[in-house]
C-alpha positions as CSV (number, residue, x, y, z in Angstrom):
1,X,151.4,153.9,97.9
2,X,153.7,152.5,95.2
3,X,152.9,152.6,91.5
4,X,151.8,149.0,91.2
5,X,149.3,149.4,94.1
6,X,147.9,152.6,92.6
7,X,147.3,150.9,89.2
8,X,145.6,147.9,90.9
9,X,143.3,150.3,92.9
10,X,142.3,152.3,89.8
11,X,141.8,149.1,87.8
12,X,139.5,147.8,90.5
13,X,137.5,151.0,90.7
14,X,137.1,151.0,86.9
15,X,136.0,147.4,86.9
16,X,133.5,148.3,89.7
17,X,132.2,151.1,87.6
18,X,131.8,148.9,84.6
19,X,129.7,146.6,86.7
20,X,127.7,149.4,88.4
21,X,126.8,151.4,85.3
22,X,124.8,148.7,83.5
23,X,122.8,148.1,86.7
24,X,122.0,151.8,87.0
25,X,121.0,152.0,83.4
26,X,118.9,148.9,83.8
27,X,117.1,150.5,86.8
28,X,116.4,153.7,84.8
29,X,114.9,151.7,82.0
30,X,112.5,149.7,84.1
31,X,109.0,150.2,82.7
32,X,106.5,152.1,84.8
33,X,103.6,150.2,86.3
34,X,100.4,150.6,84.3
35,X,98.0,153.3,85.5
36,X,94.9,151.8,87.0
37,X,91.7,153.3,85.8
38,X,88.4,152.1,87.2
39,X,85.4,152.3,84.8
40,X,82.3,152.6,87.0
41,X,78.9,152.1,85.3
42,X,75.6,150.4,86.0
43,X,76.3,147.9,83.1
44,X,79.1,147.0,80.7
45,X,78.3,149.3,77.7
46,X,79.4,148.0,74.3
47,X,80.0,151.6,73.2
48,X,83.0,151.6,75.5
49,X,84.9,149.8,72.8
50,X,85.0,153.2,71.1
51,X,86.6,154.7,74.2
52,X,89.2,151.9,74.3
53,X,90.0,152.4,70.6
54,X,90.6,156.2,71.2
55,X,93.0,155.3,74.1
56,X,95.0,153.1,71.7
57,X,95.2,156.1,69.2
58,X,96.6,158.1,72.1
59,X,99.3,155.5,72.6
60,X,97.9,153.6,75.5
61,X,98.4,149.8,75.4
62,X,96.2,147.9,77.9
63,X,98.3,145.9,80.3
64,X,101.4,147.9,79.5
65,X,100.4,151.6,80.0
66,X,96.9,151.3,81.4
67,X,94.8,148.8,83.3
68,X,91.0,149.3,82.8
69,X,89.1,147.8,85.7
70,X,85.4,147.5,84.8
71,X,83.0,147.7,87.7
72,X,79.3,147.3,87.2
73,X,76.2,146.7,89.2
74,X,74.3,144.5,86.6
75,X,71.9,147.3,86.0
76,X,71.1,148.0,89.7
77,X,71.6,151.8,90.0
78,X,71.0,151.7,93.7
79,X,74.1,149.7,94.2
80,X,76.5,152.2,92.7
81,X,77.2,154.2,95.9
82,X,78.4,151.1,97.8
83,X,80.5,150.0,94.8
84,X,82.1,153.4,94.5
85,X,83.0,153.4,98.2
86,X,84.4,149.9,97.9
87,X,86.8,150.8,95.1
88,X,87.9,153.9,96.9
89,X,88.7,151.8,100.0
90,X,90.8,149.4,97.8
91,X,93.1,152.3,96.9
92,X,95.7,152.4,94.1
93,X,93.2,154.1,91.7
94,X,94.7,156.7,89.4
95,X,91.4,157.8,87.9
96,X,87.7,156.8,87.7
97,X,85.8,156.9,84.4
98,X,82.0,157.1,84.9
99,X,79.2,156.4,82.5
100,X,75.9,158.0,83.5
101,X,75.1,160.7,85.9
102,X,74.2,158.1,88.6
103,X,77.7,156.7,88.4
104,X,79.2,160.2,88.5
105,X,77.2,161.1,91.6
106,X,78.1,157.9,93.4
107,X,81.9,158.3,92.6
108,X,81.8,162.0,93.6
109,X,80.2,161.1,97.0
110,X,82.8,158.5,97.6
111,X,85.9,160.6,96.9
112,X,86.8,164.2,96.4
113,X,90.5,163.5,95.6
114,X,90.6,160.7,93.0
115,X,90.1,162.3,89.5
116,X,86.8,161.5,87.9
117,X,86.2,161.8,84.2
118,X,82.7,161.1,83.0
119,X,80.2,161.0,80.1
120,X,77.2,162.7,81.8
121,X,73.7,163.2,80.4
122,X,72.7,166.3,82.5
123,X,74.1,169.7,83.4
124,X,77.0,168.8,85.8
125,X,76.6,172.2,87.6
126,X,72.9,171.6,88.4
127,X,73.8,168.1,89.5
128,X,76.3,169.4,92.0
129,X,79.3,167.9,90.2
130,X,81.0,171.1,89.2
131,X,81.2,174.8,90.0
132,X,80.9,175.7,86.3
133,X,81.4,174.1,83.0
134,X,84.5,176.2,82.2
135,X,86.1,175.8,85.7
136,X,84.8,172.6,87.4
137,X,86.7,173.4,90.6
138,X,86.6,169.9,92.0
139,X,87.7,166.4,91.0
140,X,85.1,165.8,88.3
141,X,85.3,166.7,84.6
142,X,84.1,165.1,81.4
143,X,81.7,165.4,78.5
144,X,78.1,166.6,79.1
145,X,75.6,166.1,76.3
146,X,72.5,167.5,78.1
147,X,70.0,164.8,77.1
148,X,67.0,166.9,77.8
149,X,67.6,169.1,74.7
150,X,68.2,166.0,72.6
151,X,65.0,164.3,73.8
152,X,62.9,167.3,72.9
153,X,64.4,167.2,69.4
154,X,63.7,163.5,69.1
155,X,60.0,164.2,69.8
156,X,59.9,166.7,66.9
157,X,61.7,164.3,64.6
158,X,59.3,161.5,65.4
159,X,56.4,163.8,64.7
160,X,57.9,164.5,61.2
161,X,58.4,160.7,60.6
162,X,54.9,159.8,61.8
163,X,52.7,163.0,61.6
164,X,49.5,161.0,62.4
165,X,50.9,159.6,65.6
166,X,49.2,161.2,68.6
167,X,50.1,158.9,71.5
168,X,53.7,158.3,72.2
169,X,55.7,156.3,74.7
170,X,59.1,157.5,76.0
171,X,61.1,154.4,77.1
172,X,63.7,154.8,79.9
173,X,65.3,152.8,82.6
174,X,65.9,153.4,86.3
175,X,69.2,155.1,85.5
176,X,67.5,157.9,83.6
177,X,64.8,158.3,86.1
178,X,67.1,158.4,89.1
179,X,69.7,160.9,87.6
180,X,68.0,162.9,84.9
181,X,64.5,163.4,86.2
182,X,62.7,165.7,86.4
183,X,64.4,167.9,83.8
184,X,65.1,165.2,81.2
185,X,61.7,163.6,81.1
186,X,59.9,166.9,81.6
187,X,61.6,168.1,78.3
188,X,60.0,165.2,76.5
189,X,56.5,166.0,77.9
190,X,56.9,169.7,77.1
191,X,58.0,169.1,73.5
192,X,55.0,166.7,73.0
193,X,52.6,169.2,74.5
194,X,53.6,171.8,72.0
195,X,52.8,169.4,69.2
196,X,49.4,168.4,70.7
197,X,50.8,165.0,71.4
198,X,50.4,162.9,74.6
199,X,53.4,161.0,75.9
200,X,53.6,158.3,78.6
201,X,56.9,157.3,80.3
202,X,57.6,153.6,80.3
203,X,60.3,152.8,82.9
204,X,62.2,149.6,82.7
205,X,62.6,148.7,86.4
206,X,64.8,145.6,85.7
207,X,66.5,144.7,82.5
208,X,65.5,141.1,83.2
209,X,61.9,142.2,82.6
210,X,62.4,143.8,79.2
211,X,60.3,141.2,77.4
212,X,57.4,141.7,79.8
213,X,57.6,145.5,80.0
214,X,58.0,145.9,76.2
215,X,55.7,143.1,75.2
216,X,53.2,143.5,72.3
217,X,50.4,144.0,74.8
218,X,52.3,146.8,76.7
219,X,53.1,148.6,73.4
220,X,49.8,148.2,71.7
221,X,48.3,151.5,72.8
222,X,51.0,153.7,71.4
223,X,51.6,155.2,67.9
224,X,55.4,155.5,68.3
225,X,58.3,155.4,70.7
226,X,61.2,157.6,71.7
227,X,64.1,155.9,73.5
228,X,65.6,158.0,76.3
229,X,69.4,157.7,76.5
230,X,70.2,155.2,79.2
231,X,73.4,153.1,79.6
232,X,71.3,150.2,80.9
233,X,69.2,150.0,77.8
234,X,72.3,150.4,75.6
235,X,73.6,147.2,77.1
236,X,70.5,145.4,75.7
237,X,70.4,146.9,72.2
238,X,69.5,143.8,70.2
239,X,66.6,142.9,72.5
240,X,65.3,146.5,72.7
241,X,65.3,146.9,69.0
242,X,63.7,143.6,68.3
243,X,60.8,144.3,70.7
244,X,60.1,147.8,69.5
245,X,60.4,147.0,65.8
246,X,58.1,144.0,66.3
247,X,55.3,146.4,67.3
248,X,55.3,147.7,63.7
249,X,55.4,151.3,64.9
250,X,58.1,153.9,64.4
251,X,60.7,154.3,67.1
252,X,63.4,157.0,67.4
253,X,66.5,155.8,69.2
254,X,69.1,157.6,71.4
255,X,72.1,156.8,69.2
256,X,73.2,155.2,66.0
257,X,74.2,151.9,67.5
258,X,70.5,151.0,67.7
259,X,70.0,151.8,64.0
260,X,73.0,149.7,63.1
261,X,71.3,146.9,65.0
262,X,68.1,147.3,62.9
263,X,66.4,150.3,64.5
264,X,64.5,152.8,62.3
265,X,66.1,156.2,63.1
266,X,68.3,157.9,65.7
267,X,69.3,161.4,66.6
268,X,72.2,162.0,69.1
269,X,75.5,163.6,69.7
270,X,78.2,162.0,67.6
271,X,78.9,159.0,69.9
272,X,82.4,158.3,68.6
273,X,83.4,161.9,69.0
274,X,82.0,161.9,72.6
275,X,84.2,158.9,73.5
276,X,87.2,160.5,71.7
277,X,86.8,163.5,73.9
278,X,86.4,161.4,77.0
279,X,89.6,159.5,76.2
280,X,91.4,162.8,75.6
281,X,90.4,164.2,78.9
282,X,91.5,161.0,80.7
283,X,94.8,161.3,78.9
284,X,95.2,164.8,80.3
285,X,94.4,163.7,83.8
286,X,96.9,160.8,83.7
287,X,99.6,163.2,82.5
288,X,99.1,165.3,85.6
289,X,96.3,167.9,84.8
290,X,93.8,168.5,87.6
291,X,90.1,167.9,86.7
292,X,89.4,171.2,88.4
293,X,91.2,173.0,85.5
294,X,89.8,170.9,82.7
295,X,86.6,172.4,81.3
296,X,83.6,170.2,80.8
297,X,83.0,169.7,77.0
298,X,79.8,169.8,75.1
299,X,79.3,167.8,71.9
300,X,80.1,169.7,68.8
301,X,78.8,167.1,66.4
302,X,75.3,165.7,66.1
303,X,74.0,163.0,63.8
304,X,70.8,161.8,62.3
305,X,71.0,158.1,61.1
306,X,68.2,156.3,59.3
307,X,67.8,152.6,58.3
308,X,65.9,152.3,55.0
309,X,65.8,148.6,55.2
310,X,63.8,148.9,58.4
311,X,61.6,151.6,57.0
312,X,60.7,149.4,54.1
313,X,60.0,146.4,56.4
314,X,57.7,148.6,58.5
315,X,56.0,150.1,55.5
316,X,57.1,153.6,56.5
317,X,57.9,156.3,53.9
318,X,60.4,158.6,55.5
319,X,59.8,162.2,54.5
320,X,62.3,163.6,52.0
321,X,63.2,166.4,54.3
322,X,64.3,163.9,57.0
323,X,66.3,161.9,54.5
324,X,68.0,165.1,53.3
325,X,69.1,165.9,56.8
326,X,70.4,162.4,57.5
327,X,74.2,162.1,58.2
328,X,74.1,158.4,57.4
329,X,71.7,156.2,55.6
330,X,71.7,152.4,56.0
331,X,70.5,150.9,52.7
């Protein structure tokens, strides 16, 4: 090969390299597809906005890094198993986020391989979702706030707020009854019995019947109300609060969102902190951690929130000891 031919060959190779390298660099810089996360719940819970906010803090941009696919059954808990099986058949699911024990159970029955991260109101070990809190051992992890303990505390607090009340109603929906009974509701009855109170369970069978099942006539025989944590009821906060407060009797709610909507008082795990923990666990899963190795978390923060405007409107003088314990007071 003569000198001119060699220079021509090398020049062509260099030119080819100059063309190839930008394409290779471009290929390496192609953005990854967003991770698809299905949110399975009986209803679309407004509190999920807290979860989405915490994901943004962690650096996730919806549409770029993550796609949240919300799947609900419009309050019909019995449809959750079929919906869970349907989304598993669809495939291309990186993780499932569940709200409520009923949704967690449905997802767990549908798949033992797709990671499941949930906000669950009962003991996940007793519910068959995990081998232990510290070492779940399967494909389910999350935050468990053990609603039974909180419900017992709510009965005690309502007794402090209304010491003359003797007949109470605990209001729940089918979600709570299906997943949390008997332990959750039994805790309410046990706590009431210790205080010489009677308590009746009012179960909302269909959110469309809220006005009938919480009508003035239906509530007239009770001295006060305790709301059992239930994602279906949380999706109808304004209506639930309006109906209970119209009775003129004290009601103790399952989280502060109700009090911010005009309810009298709430006691719960710190809701924002719970969704922060849920987002953090999902982040770990999407980064490759196995749910079997991620311990279930228990709430570390609890909050008592009171609405003094509502108390004045109802003519209720909240005891000084309750106000002293309040983490937030709405004036």
